[in-house]
C-alpha positions as CSV (number, residue, x, y, z in Angstrom):
1,M,-23.2,-23.2,8.1
2,N,-21.7,-20.2,6.2
3,S,-22.8,-17.3,8.1
4,V,-21.7,-14.8,5.3
5,T,-24.7,-12.4,5.1
6,E,-24.4,-8.8,3.7
7,E,-24.8,-7.4,7.3
8,S,-22.1,-9.7,8.7
9,V,-19.5,-8.3,5.9
10,F,-20.8,-4.7,6.5
11,I,-22.4,-4.1,3.2
12,R,-25.2,-1.9,4.5
13,R,-25.8,1.3,3.0
14,F,-27.4,2.5,-0.3
15,V,-26.1,5.9,-2.2
16,S,-29.2,6.7,-3.9
17,E,-33.0,7.0,-2.2
18,H,-35.0,5.7,-4.7
19,N,-37.7,2.8,-4.6
20,G,-36.6,-0.7,-5.0
21,F,-37.9,-3.2,-6.7
22,T,-37.4,-7.4,-6.8
23,A,-36.0,-9.4,-9.8
24,I,-34.6,-13.0,-10.4
25,V,-30.9,-12.7,-11.2
26,R,-28.8,-15.5,-13.2
27,H,-31.9,-17.7,-13.8
28,L,-30.3,-19.3,-16.8
29,Y,-26.3,-18.7,-17.3
30,S,-27.2,-16.6,-20.3
31,D,-28.9,-14.2,-18.0
32,F,-25.3,-13.1,-16.9
33,I,-22.9,-12.2,-19.8
34,V,-19.5,-10.7,-19.3
35,N,-17.3,-9.0,-22.2
36,E,-13.8,-7.8,-21.1
37,V,-12.9,-4.6,-22.1
38,S,-9.3,-4.1,-23.7
39,V,-7.3,-1.2,-22.5
40,D,-7.8,0.4,-25.7
41,G,-11.4,0.4,-25.0
42,N,-12.7,-2.5,-27.2
43,V,-15.5,-4.7,-26.0
44,L,-14.0,-8.4,-26.9
45,Q,-16.7,-10.5,-28.6
46,L,-16.5,-14.1,-30.0
47,E,-18.6,-14.5,-33.3
48,K,-19.8,-17.5,-34.5
49,E,-17.7,-17.1,-37.5
50,D,-14.6,-16.9,-35.2
51,L,-15.2,-20.5,-34.3
52,Q,-14.4,-22.0,-37.8
53,K,-11.1,-22.4,-39.2
54,P,-9.7,-18.7,-40.3
55,D,-9.8,-18.6,-44.0
56,A,-6.8,-16.0,-43.6
57,L,-5.0,-18.7,-41.6
58,E,-3.2,-20.3,-44.6
59,R,-3.0,-16.6,-46.3
60,E,-1.6,-15.1,-42.9
61,K,1.3,-18.1,-42.7
62,Q,2.5,-17.8,-46.5
63,V,2.9,-14.0,-46.3
64,E,4.5,-14.5,-42.7
65,N,6.5,-16.9,-44.3
66,E,7.8,-15.0,-47.0
67,T,8.3,-11.7,-45.1
68,C,10.1,-13.9,-42.7
69,T,12.2,-15.7,-45.2
70,Q,13.5,-12.6,-46.8
71,S,14.1,-11.0,-43.6
72,A,16.3,-14.0,-42.3
73,L,18.2,-14.6,-45.6
74,E,19.5,-11.1,-45.2
75,Q,20.5,-11.4,-41.8
76,L,22.3,-14.7,-42.3
77,E,24.5,-12.9,-44.9
78,K,26.4,-11.6,-41.7
79,W,27.9,-15.1,-41.3
80,Y,28.1,-16.9,-44.8
81,E,29.4,-15.7,-47.9
82,P,27.4,-15.5,-50.7
83,S,28.5,-18.6,-52.6
84,L,27.2,-20.7,-49.5
85,M,23.9,-18.3,-49.3
86,N,23.1,-19.0,-52.8
87,K,23.0,-23.0,-51.4
88,V,21.1,-21.8,-48.6
89,R,18.3,-20.2,-50.8
90,D,17.9,-22.9,-53.1
91,F,17.6,-25.4,-50.0
92,V,14.9,-23.1,-48.7
93,A,13.3,-22.1,-51.9
94,T,13.1,-25.9,-52.7
95,E,10.9,-26.7,-49.4
96,E,8.8,-23.7,-49.3
97,S,7.6,-24.4,-52.8
98,N,6.3,-27.2,-51.9
99,S,7.9,-29.1,-55.1
100,L,9.3,-31.9,-53.7
101,E,7.6,-34.8,-55.5
102,N,10.2,-37.3,-54.8
103,E,12.4,-37.0,-51.7
104,Q,14.9,-39.3,-52.9
105,D,15.9,-36.9,-55.7
106,S,16.2,-33.9,-53.5
107,L,18.7,-32.8,-50.9
108,K,17.4,-33.8,-47.8
109,E,20.2,-32.2,-45.5
110,L,22.8,-29.3,-45.8
111,I,25.7,-28.9,-43.4
112,L,27.1,-25.4,-43.4
113,P,30.9,-25.9,-43.4
114,K,31.8,-22.5,-41.8
115,P,32.3,-23.2,-37.7
116,I,30.3,-21.0,-35.7
117,L,32.1,-21.2,-32.4
118,D,30.3,-18.3,-30.4
119,K,27.2,-20.0,-28.6
120,E,25.2,-16.9,-28.8
121,E,25.8,-16.7,-32.6
122,R,24.8,-20.0,-33.1
123,R,21.3,-19.5,-31.2
124,Q,20.7,-16.6,-33.3
125,I,21.4,-18.7,-36.6
126,H,19.2,-21.4,-35.3
127,Q,16.2,-19.1,-34.6
128,L,16.8,-17.6,-38.1
129,F,16.7,-21.2,-40.0
130,R,14.0,-22.2,-38.1
131,S,11.6,-19.3,-39.2
132,F,11.6,-21.1,-42.8
133,K,8.9,-23.6,-43.7
134,G,9.9,-27.1,-43.2
135,I,13.3,-26.7,-42.2
136,V,14.8,-27.9,-38.7
137,T,18.5,-27.3,-37.4
138,E,21.0,-28.9,-35.1
139,T,24.6,-28.3,-34.0
140,V,26.9,-30.9,-35.4
141,S,30.5,-31.6,-35.1
142,T,32.1,-33.2,-37.8
143,D,35.8,-32.2,-37.2
144,G,35.7,-30.9,-33.6
145,S,34.0,-27.4,-34.6
146,P,30.4,-26.7,-34.2
147,K,28.9,-26.3,-37.3
148,I,24.7,-25.8,-38.2
149,L,23.0,-28.6,-40.1
150,L,19.6,-28.0,-42.1
151,E,17.2,-30.8,-42.5
152,R,14.1,-31.0,-44.1
153,S,10.9,-32.0,-41.4
154,S,10.1,-34.3,-43.7
155,A,13.1,-36.4,-43.4
156,V,13.1,-36.1,-39.8
157,T,11.5,-38.8,-37.4
158,P,8.2,-37.5,-35.9
159,N,9.8,-37.7,-32.3
160,K,12.8,-35.5,-33.3
161,R,10.7,-33.3,-35.2
162,R,8.3,-32.3,-32.3
163,R,11.4,-31.9,-30.0
164,R,12.8,-29.3,-32.1
165,I,9.7,-27.4,-33.2
166,S,8.7,-27.2,-29.2
167,D,12.2,-26.0,-28.7
168,S,11.9,-23.3,-31.4
169,N,9.0,-22.0,-30.2
170,L,10.2,-21.6,-26.6
171,E,13.2,-19.8,-27.7
172,E,11.2,-17.7,-30.3
173,N,9.2,-16.7,-27.0
174,K,6.2,-15.9,-29.8
175,F,2.8,-15.3,-28.1
176,L,-0.5,-16.4,-29.7
177,S,-3.8,-14.0,-28.7
178,F,-7.2,-15.7,-28.4
179,L,-10.4,-14.8,-27.4
180,L,-12.1,-17.4,-24.9
181,C,-15.8,-17.8,-24.3
182,K,-17.0,-20.2,-21.5
183,K,-19.9,-20.9,-19.9
184,N,-20.3,-21.9,-16.1
185,T,-17.0,-22.8,-16.2
186,E,-14.1,-21.5,-14.0
187,T,-11.1,-19.6,-15.7
188,S,-8.6,-21.6,-13.9
189,Y,-10.3,-25.1,-15.0
190,V,-10.0,-23.7,-19.1
191,V,-6.1,-23.1,-18.7
192,S,-5.5,-26.3,-16.9
193,K,-7.6,-28.0,-19.5
194,L,-6.0,-26.3,-22.4
195,A,-2.4,-26.7,-20.9
196,S,-2.8,-30.7,-20.6
197,L,-4.3,-30.9,-24.2
198,L,-1.1,-28.8,-25.5
199,H,1.1,-30.7,-23.3
200,I,2.6,-27.5,-21.8
201,R,2.8,-25.7,-18.2
202,T,-0.4,-23.7,-17.2
203,G,2.5,-20.9,-16.7
204,R,2.5,-20.0,-20.5
205,F,-0.9,-18.8,-20.5
206,S,-1.4,-15.3,-19.6
207,F,-4.6,-12.8,-19.1
208,A,-5.8,-9.9,-17.4
209,G,-7.7,-11.6,-15.1
210,T,-10.4,-14.5,-14.0
211,K,-14.1,-14.0,-14.7
212,D,-17.4,-15.2,-12.9
213,K,-17.9,-19.0,-13.3
214,R,-21.7,-18.4,-13.3
215,G,-22.2,-17.1,-16.2
216,I,-21.0,-16.5,-20.1
217,T,-17.7,-14.6,-20.1
218,T,-15.6,-13.5,-23.0
219,Q,-11.8,-12.3,-22.3
220,E,-8.5,-12.4,-24.3
221,M,-6.2,-14.9,-23.2
222,R,-2.2,-15.5,-24.7
223,V,0.0,-18.6,-24.7
224,R,3.5,-18.5,-25.2
225,G,5.2,-20.9,-27.9
226,V,2.0,-22.3,-29.4
227,T,1.4,-22.2,-33.0
228,M,-2.0,-21.1,-34.2
229,E,-2.5,-24.3,-36.3
230,R,-2.0,-26.3,-32.7
231,L,-4.2,-24.2,-30.8
232,W,-7.2,-24.2,-33.3
233,Q,-7.0,-27.9,-33.8
234,V,-7.3,-28.2,-30.1
235,G,-10.2,-26.3,-30.2
236,H,-12.0,-27.7,-33.0
237,S,-11.0,-31.4,-32.1
238,Y,-11.9,-31.4,-28.1
239,L,-13.2,-27.8,-27.2
240,G,-15.6,-28.3,-30.1
241,K,-17.1,-31.2,-28.3
242,S,-17.8,-29.4,-25.0
243,S,-20.7,-27.1,-24.5
244,H,-19.0,-24.9,-22.1
245,I,-15.8,-23.7,-23.7
246,R,-15.2,-21.7,-27.3
247,I,-12.1,-20.2,-28.7
248,G,-11.0,-18.3,-31.4
249,R,-9.8,-14.8,-33.5
250,F,-6.4,-15.9,-33.3
251,K,-3.2,-13.4,-33.7
252,Y,0.3,-13.6,-33.1
253,C,1.7,-11.0,-30.6
254,K,4.9,-10.1,-29.1
255,E,4.1,-9.8,-25.4
256,P,2.0,-11.6,-22.8
257,L,-0.9,-9.9,-21.1
258,H,-0.4,-8.5,-17.7
259,L,-2.6,-8.9,-14.5
260,G,-5.1,-5.7,-14.6
261,E,-4.4,-5.0,-18.3
262,L,-8.0,-4.5,-19.3
263,K,-9.9,-1.3,-18.9
264,G,-12.9,-3.3,-17.4
265,N,-15.4,-5.2,-18.3
266,R,-18.9,-4.9,-20.0
267,F,-21.9,-6.5,-18.5
268,T,-25.4,-7.9,-20.0
269,V,-27.4,-8.7,-17.2
270,I,-31.0,-10.1,-17.4
271,L,-33.2,-9.2,-14.3
272,R,-36.2,-11.5,-14.6
273,N,-40.1,-11.3,-13.5
274,V,-39.5,-7.5,-12.5
275,L,-43.1,-7.1,-12.5
276,D,-45.4,-9.2,-10.4
277,C,-47.9,-11.4,-12.7
278,E,-50.8,-9.1,-11.8
279,D,-49.1,-6.2,-12.0
280,T,-49.9,-3.9,-15.0
281,D,-49.4,-0.9,-13.3
282,S,-46.8,1.4,-15.4
283,R,-46.0,3.2,-12.2
284,Q,-43.9,0.2,-11.3
285,L,-42.0,0.4,-14.7
286,E,-41.3,4.2,-14.2
287,N,-39.7,3.4,-10.5
288,I,-37.7,1.2,-12.2
289,K,-36.6,3.5,-14.7
290,E,-35.9,6.1,-12.2
291,A,-34.0,3.7,-10.2
292,I,-31.3,3.0,-12.8
293,E,-31.2,6.8,-13.8
294,R,-30.5,7.9,-10.0
295,V,-27.6,4.9,-10.1
296,K,-26.2,6.1,-13.6
297,M,-25.7,9.4,-12.1
298,N,-24.9,8.9,-8.4
299,G,-23.1,5.5,-8.7
300,F,-23.0,3.0,-6.1
301,I,-20.8,2.1,-3.1
302,N,-17.7,0.4,-4.2
303,Y,-18.4,-2.8,-1.6
304,F,-16.3,-5.9,-1.9
305,G,-19.4,-8.5,-2.8
306,L,-20.3,-11.3,-1.0
307,Q,-18.2,-13.9,-3.2
308,R,-15.2,-12.0,-1.7
309,F,-15.8,-13.8,1.6
310,G,-16.4,-17.7,0.3
311,S,-19.0,-19.6,0.4
312,G,-17.6,-22.5,2.3
313,A,-18.5,-23.6,5.8
314,I,-16.2,-21.0,7.0
315,P,-16.0,-17.3,5.7
316,S,-12.7,-16.5,4.0
317,H,-11.9,-13.5,6.3
318,H,-12.5,-16.0,9.6
319,V,-9.6,-17.9,8.1
320,G,-7.5,-14.9,7.2
321,F,-7.9,-13.4,10.7
322,E,-6.4,-16.7,12.1
323,I,-3.7,-16.3,9.5
324,L,-2.4,-13.1,10.6
325,R,-2.7,-14.3,14.2
326,G,-0.4,-17.1,13.1
327,N,-2.8,-19.8,14.3
328,F,-2.1,-22.2,11.8
329,E,-3.5,-25.1,13.5
330,Q,-6.8,-23.3,13.4
331,V,-6.5,-22.1,10.0
332,N,-6.1,-25.8,8.8
333,R,-9.2,-26.7,10.5
334,L,-11.2,-23.9,9.4
335,I,-10.4,-25.0,6.0
336,L,-11.0,-28.7,6.5
337,T,-14.7,-27.7,8.2
338,P,-16.7,-29.9,5.8
339,Y,-19.3,-28.0,3.8
340,D,-22.9,-28.8,3.0
341,P,-24.3,-27.4,-0.5
342,E,-27.6,-27.7,1.1
343,W,-27.2,-25.2,3.7
344,R,-28.0,-22.3,1.4
345,A,-31.5,-23.8,1.1
346,I,-31.6,-24.2,5.0
347,H,-30.9,-20.4,5.4
348,A,-33.2,-19.7,2.3
349,S,-36.2,-21.8,4.5
350,E,-35.1,-20.0,7.6
351,I,-35.7,-16.7,6.0
352,L,-39.2,-17.5,4.5
353,G,-40.2,-19.5,7.2
354,E,-40.9,-22.7,5.1
355,S,-39.1,-25.4,3.7
356,I,-37.1,-25.0,0.2
357,S,-35.0,-27.6,-1.7
358,V,-32.7,-27.2,-4.3
359,K,-30.8,-29.6,-6.4
360,S,-27.0,-29.6,-5.6
361,H,-24.1,-30.4,-8.2
362,H,-22.2,-32.1,-5.2
363,G,-25.2,-34.6,-4.5
364,K,-23.0,-37.6,-4.2
365,K,-24.8,-40.1,-2.1
366,D,-21.3,-40.4,-0.3
367,R,-21.3,-36.6,0.5
368,P,-22.8,-37.4,4.3
369,Q,-19.6,-39.9,4.9
370,I,-16.9,-37.5,3.5
371,M,-18.6,-34.7,5.8
372,E,-18.2,-37.2,8.5
373,Y,-14.7,-37.9,8.0
374,L,-13.5,-34.4,7.9
375,H,-15.6,-33.6,11.2
376,Q,-13.7,-36.5,12.5
377,F,-10.4,-35.3,11.5
378,C,-11.2,-31.7,13.0
379,Q,-12.4,-33.1,16.3
380,G,-8.9,-35.5,16.3
381,Q,-10.6,-38.5,16.1
382,L,-9.1,-39.6,12.9
383,N,-5.6,-39.0,11.4
384,A,-4.8,-37.7,7.9
385,G,-4.0,-41.0,6.2
386,Q,-7.6,-42.5,7.2
387,V,-9.5,-39.3,5.7
388,Y,-7.2,-38.9,2.4
389,S,-8.6,-41.9,0.6
390,H,-12.1,-41.1,0.9
391,L,-11.8,-37.6,-0.3
392,P,-12.6,-37.1,-4.1
393,R,-10.1,-35.8,-6.4
394,F,-12.3,-32.5,-6.8
395,M,-11.7,-31.8,-3.3
396,T,-7.8,-30.2,-4.2
397,I,-7.4,-28.1,-1.4
398,E,-8.3,-30.9,1.2
399,R,-6.6,-33.5,-0.3
400,Q,-3.4,-31.0,-0.2
401,L,-3.5,-30.2,3.1
402,L,-4.1,-33.9,4.4
403,N,-1.0,-35.0,2.1
404,T,1.1,-32.8,3.6
405,Y,0.1,-33.6,7.1
406,M,0.8,-37.6,5.9
407,K,4.2,-36.8,4.9
408,N,5.5,-34.1,7.4
409,G,3.4,-35.5,10.6
410,P,0.3,-34.4,12.2
411,N,2.2,-31.2,14.2
412,D,3.5,-29.5,10.9
413,H,0.3,-27.1,10.7
414,K,2.6,-24.2,9.2
415,G,4.0,-26.5,6.5
416,A,0.7,-27.9,5.7
417,F,-1.0,-24.2,5.1
418,S,2.4,-23.1,3.1
419,S,1.9,-25.9,0.8
420,L,-1.5,-24.4,-0.8
421,P,-1.1,-22.3,-3.7
422,K,-0.1,-18.7,-2.9
423,G,-2.8,-17.0,-4.5
424,L,-5.5,-18.9,-2.3
425,K,-3.2,-18.2,0.7
426,K,-3.4,-14.5,0.0
427,M,-7.1,-14.8,-0.7
428,Y,-7.8,-15.5,3.1
429,V,-5.7,-12.7,4.0
430,H,-7.4,-10.3,1.3
431,A,-10.9,-11.1,2.6
432,V,-9.4,-9.4,5.8
433,Q,-8.7,-6.1,4.1
434,S,-11.9,-6.4,2.3
435,Y,-14.0,-7.2,5.6
436,I,-12.4,-3.9,7.1
437,W,-12.7,-1.8,4.2
438,N,-16.3,-2.4,3.9
439,A,-16.9,-1.5,7.4
440,M,-15.2,1.9,7.1
441,A,-17.4,2.4,3.8
442,S,-20.4,1.7,5.8
443,A,-19.4,4.3,8.7
444,R,-18.7,6.6,6.1
445,M,-21.8,6.4,4.1
446,D,-24.0,6.8,7.1
447,S,-26.4,9.5,6.9
448,Q,-25.0,11.7,9.8
449,Y,-22.2,12.5,7.7
450,D,-21.9,14.5,4.1
451,R,-22.8,12.0,1.4
452,Q,-21.9,14.2,-1.6
453,F,-18.6,15.8,-0.7
454,A,-15.4,14.7,1.2
455,M,-15.6,15.8,5.0
456,A,-12.7,16.3,7.3
457,G,-10.2,13.6,7.3
458,D,-11.2,11.5,4.1
459,L,-8.4,10.4,2.0
460,V,-9.1,11.9,-1.5
461,L,-7.0,11.9,-5.0
462,D,-7.2,14.8,-7.4
463,Q,-9.2,14.0,-10.3
464,T,-6.3,14.9,-12.9
465,V,-4.3,12.0,-11.1
466,Q,-6.6,9.2,-11.8
467,D,-6.0,8.3,-15.2
468,S,-2.0,8.0,-14.4
469,L,-3.3,6.0,-11.5
470,R,-5.0,3.4,-13.2
471,T,-2.2,3.1,-16.0
472,E,0.3,3.0,-13.0
473,N,-1.8,0.0,-11.2
474,N,-1.9,-2.0,-14.7
475,R,2.1,-1.9,-14.3
476,S,2.1,-2.4,-11.0
477,V,0.5,-5.5,-11.0
478,S,2.3,-7.3,-13.8
479,T,4.5,-10.1,-13.6
480,E,7.4,-11.5,-15.2
481,G,8.1,-15.2,-16.2
482,D,6.2,-18.2,-15.5
483,M,3.5,-18.0,-12.6
484,E,3.7,-20.5,-9.9
485,S,0.2,-21.8,-10.4
486,I,-3.0,-21.0,-11.8
487,A,-4.4,-20.0,-8.5
488,D,-1.5,-16.7,-8.7
489,Y,-4.0,-15.2,-11.2
490,E,-6.9,-15.3,-8.7
491,D,-6.7,-11.9,-6.9
492,L,-6.8,-8.5,-8.6
493,D,-9.2,-6.5,-6.7
494,V,-6.7,-5.6,-4.2
495,V,-4.7,-3.0,-5.5
496,E,-1.2,-2.4,-3.6
497,S,-0.1,1.1,-3.1
498,S,1.9,2.6,-5.8
499,E,4.3,5.5,-6.2
500,I,1.4,8.0,-7.9
501,L,-0.8,6.7,-4.5
502,D,1.6,7.5,-2.2
503,K,2.6,10.9,-3.6
504,N,-0.9,12.2,-4.3
505,I,-3.3,10.6,-1.5
506,K,-3.8,13.5,0.6
507,I,-6.1,14.3,3.8
508,V,-9.0,16.6,3.9
509,S,-8.5,19.5,6.1
510,E,-11.3,21.1,7.9
511,E,-11.3,24.1,5.5
512,E,-11.7,22.2,2.6
513,A,-14.1,20.2,4.0
514,L,-16.4,23.3,4.6
515,E,-15.4,24.6,0.8
516,K,-17.0,21.2,-0.3
517,K,-13.8,21.2,-2.5
518,Y,-14.0,17.7,-3.0
519,P,-16.9,15.4,-4.4
520,I,-17.6,12.4,-2.7
521,T,-16.4,10.2,-6.2
522,Q,-12.9,11.6,-5.2
523,V,-12.9,9.9,-1.7
524,Y,-10.7,6.7,-1.0
525,L,-10.5,4.2,1.5
526,P,-7.3,2.3,2.4
527,L,-6.6,-1.1,2.3
528,V,-5.3,-1.9,5.7
529,G,-1.5,-2.3,5.5
530,T,1.9,-1.6,6.7
531,Q,2.4,1.7,4.5
532,M,-0.9,3.3,4.2
533,K,-2.6,6.6,5.3
534,W,-5.6,6.0,7.7
535,P,-8.7,8.3,7.5
536,Q,-8.4,10.8,10.1
537,N,-12.2,10.8,10.9
538,E,-14.5,7.5,12.2
539,C,-13.5,5.8,9.1
540,G,-9.7,5.3,10.7
541,Q,-11.4,4.8,13.9
542,I,-13.6,1.9,13.2
543,A,-10.7,-0.1,11.2
544,M,-8.5,0.5,14.1
545,S,-11.2,-1.0,16.6
546,L,-11.6,-4.2,14.2
547,L,-7.8,-4.9,14.3
548,E,-7.6,-4.6,18.0
549,E,-10.7,-6.6,18.3
550,H,-9.2,-9.3,16.6
551,S,-5.6,-9.0,18.0
552,I,-4.0,-7.7,14.6
553,D,-0.9,-6.0,14.5
554,F,0.2,-5.6,10.9
555,Q,3.5,-4.0,11.8
556,S,4.1,-7.8,13.2
557,L,3.5,-9.6,9.7
558,P,7.1,-9.9,8.8
559,T,7.7,-12.5,11.8
560,I,4.4,-14.6,10.7
561,S,5.3,-15.0,7.0
562,Q,7.1,-13.2,4.4
563,E,4.1,-13.9,2.0
564,F,2.0,-11.4,4.0
565,Q,3.9,-8.3,3.9
566,F,1.1,-6.1,2.7
567,R,1.9,-2.6,1.9
568,G,-1.7,-1.6,1.7
569,G,-3.6,0.1,-0.7
570,Y,-6.6,2.0,-1.7
571,R,-9.7,1.8,-3.5
572,K,-12.4,4.2,-4.5
573,L,-15.1,4.7,-2.1
574,I,-18.2,5.3,-4.9
575,S,-18.1,4.0,-8.4
576,I,-19.9,5.2,-11.0
577,P,-20.8,2.8,-14.1
578,K,-20.3,3.9,-17.7
579,Q,-22.2,3.4,-20.7
580,V,-25.6,2.2,-18.8
581,E,-28.2,1.3,-21.5
582,Y,-31.7,-0.6,-20.5
583,H,-34.8,-2.2,-22.2
584,F,-37.6,-4.2,-21.2
585,M,-38.8,-7.6,-22.5
586,D,-41.6,-9.5,-22.4
587,Y,-41.6,-13.6,-22.0
588,D,-44.1,-16.3,-21.9
589,E,-42.1,-19.2,-20.5
590,P,-40.1,-19.1,-17.2
591,N,-37.1,-21.1,-18.9
592,Q,-37.0,-18.9,-22.2
593,S,-33.7,-17.8,-23.4
594,L,-33.8,-13.9,-24.0
595,T,-30.4,-13.7,-25.7
596,D,-28.9,-15.3,-28.8
597,I,-25.4,-16.0,-27.5
598,E,-26.3,-19.7,-26.3
599,E,-27.6,-20.5,-29.7
600,K,-24.9,-18.5,-31.5
601,L,-21.8,-20.1,-29.8
602,F,-22.9,-23.1,-28.1
603,S,-25.5,-24.5,-30.0
604,T,-27.8,-25.6,-26.9
605,Q,-29.9,-23.6,-24.3
606,V,-29.4,-24.9,-21.0
607,P,-31.1,-23.7,-18.2
608,L,-29.9,-24.3,-14.7
609,D,-30.3,-27.4,-13.5
610,R,-32.6,-26.2,-10.5
611,K,-35.1,-24.8,-13.1
612,Q,-35.6,-27.5,-15.6
613,T,-39.3,-27.4,-15.1
614,Q,-42.0,-25.1,-14.9
615,D,-44.2,-25.0,-11.7
616,S,-47.9,-25.4,-12.5
617,N,-48.6,-22.3,-10.3
618,S,-46.5,-20.1,-12.6
619,C,-48.0,-17.0,-14.2
620,K,-50.3,-17.9,-17.3
621,R,-49.9,-14.2,-18.8
622,K,-46.6,-12.6,-20.1
623,M,-43.6,-11.7,-17.7
624,T,-41.6,-8.7,-18.0
625,A,-37.7,-8.9,-17.8
626,L,-35.2,-6.0,-17.4
627,V,-32.2,-6.3,-19.9
628,L,-29.5,-4.2,-18.2
629,Q,-25.8,-3.0,-19.7
630,F,-23.2,-1.3,-18.1
631,T,-19.6,-0.9,-17.9
632,L,-17.4,-1.3,-14.7
633,A,-13.8,-1.0,-14.0
634,S,-12.0,-4.1,-13.4
635,S,-12.3,-4.0,-9.7
636,E,-15.7,-3.2,-9.3
637,Y,-18.6,-5.8,-8.6
638,A,-21.5,-5.9,-10.9
639,T,-23.5,-7.5,-7.6
640,M,-23.0,-4.1,-5.8
641,F,-24.4,-2.4,-8.8
642,L,-27.1,-4.6,-9.4
643,R,-27.9,-4.1,-5.3
644,E,-28.0,-0.7,-5.3
645,V,-30.4,-0.4,-8.3
646,T,-32.9,-2.9,-7.1
647,K,-32.2,-2.4,-3.2
648,Q,-32.4,-6.0,-2.8
649,D,-29.9,-8.4,-0.9
650,S,-27.3,-9.8,-3.1
651,S,-27.3,-13.2,-1.5
652,T,-27.8,-16.8,-2.9
653,A,-30.2,-17.5,-0.1
654,Q,-32.4,-14.3,-1.2
655,Q,-32.5,-15.3,-4.7
656,L,-34.2,-18.8,-3.5
657,V,-36.6,-17.2,-1.4
658,L,-37.4,-15.0,-4.5
659,E,-37.7,-17.5,-7.2
660,H,-40.0,-19.8,-4.5
661,Q,-42.2,-16.9,-3.9
662,K,-42.8,-16.1,-7.8
663,K,-42.8,-19.8,-8.4
664,I,-40.0,-19.6,-11.1
């Protein structure tokens, strides 16, 4: 059973002292809404009218074509004399006027007689001509010298036309920006689906970061070499039939998005049943208001949340420790250890002391057999080939490991692990960094230490440097070219050390601590690596003890793998939420949607599967929900903000317990 609990990954402290309260989180997908905040501070939101074909699309295309045509013609005068340019203008104008009533009476092609010997110049000329509406080009050689052939797209065979248009887009390297709104869907799945429908590589998509699956999220994406018309058609014809994906608000731009190129995320979270059915005491509402105001003022510990440590049978940081020890046979065994989704219900039952059942999305009738096959492989009772054929296609990681064993032999453990996506492999090691960071954070926020100001040995960063730091971080995680795979996008929470950090992170002296020179909000803790500073106090000792306990020496990483040479980094100890707003709502039905986003964008109101029916013992009087809105930086966890406000455990098992107790 997955043993990840808050206690086991050092999520143990709170910042503020206030009374907590119980609440049901993510009862419906629409109870957890995330809107990306762009670098210029705009909250990205998709409206219903954005899903329609843009009225301005044709006008935009016409204006763009006219502007591009005039500019291109002026540039072409560099290579061709005026008399030939007049023919070119007539050829282009006839096509763009859409006055071709009889193609047989019109010139279908035009060969420009002047040879263009320089390859780079020919490329530039091709790009200019391909900016004209309805014109395709190629290089021909009629007398042994390369010349440019202009053709009308209507006169070119479909296959040839598609190839040329595609090549043209790639050469121009244009990017199309659009907003993606998804419900209960992984970001990686959307990108893979769009790439498949557009017949392009996933690496041509770029975005600032992945968003939660369990909720409704909106973010900007960009794709290289795809026209607005083509993407809208895909969104209209295929995605429009899906109840989970919407795209809209298209515009062309010159650059891709880079990893971390966002200011943060705006959350709208509905906490249901914050008052017990019989509770009409206004003091409870006042307690909730006080809790929110305390967190607005004091912030919350910037813990890495439980999702950081995985939901499989083996916690991610356990796999990460084995990677860092170079024990790849054990690494693969841990990854392949079978996971039963019912375990979360079993854990909840243990907490509650009575049986809880939950419907699983993985409730296949052959699941016990699949688990048994994996178990027998891990025990050495079956070989890779005997297990591989029985695994369903959605078990991509397990299938990849077994497939490599089948190809390279049963002893190529490192080769099998190396075959996994780079982002996934790093995720396991980043989980180790997160585990140790959480341990240091809990040690630092122990009640025996100063929880308002930096103490001696803490690492701090001057407030004046922090804005520059965010800009530098956005640049430091940017990438060039295509990504190896979509999994490379997955991990943005570990901020590698940058030049600004290296120069400005300092250790607090005894004198500065006595002067209370630095508030706790300026304290940073390191993400362990080969090139970072350690706190010179209990926090640093905790980290060193954990590394020693697990026999990890980060200085020896180059001998294990080139992929895991982490310089290290730093992360703020305390996060302060911004633009916190809240209000209360009364509702009658447990499955009642309390926002209009599903009806507006998805034309449906579908609750989570496990809550399709109302329990006969549920409250007959009105229930009360708390609607919280807040903005967090990109590396901060909403679950940790909610944990600080409510003072309740953030695990899925705990939510099952609450729902069972409140009969929702």
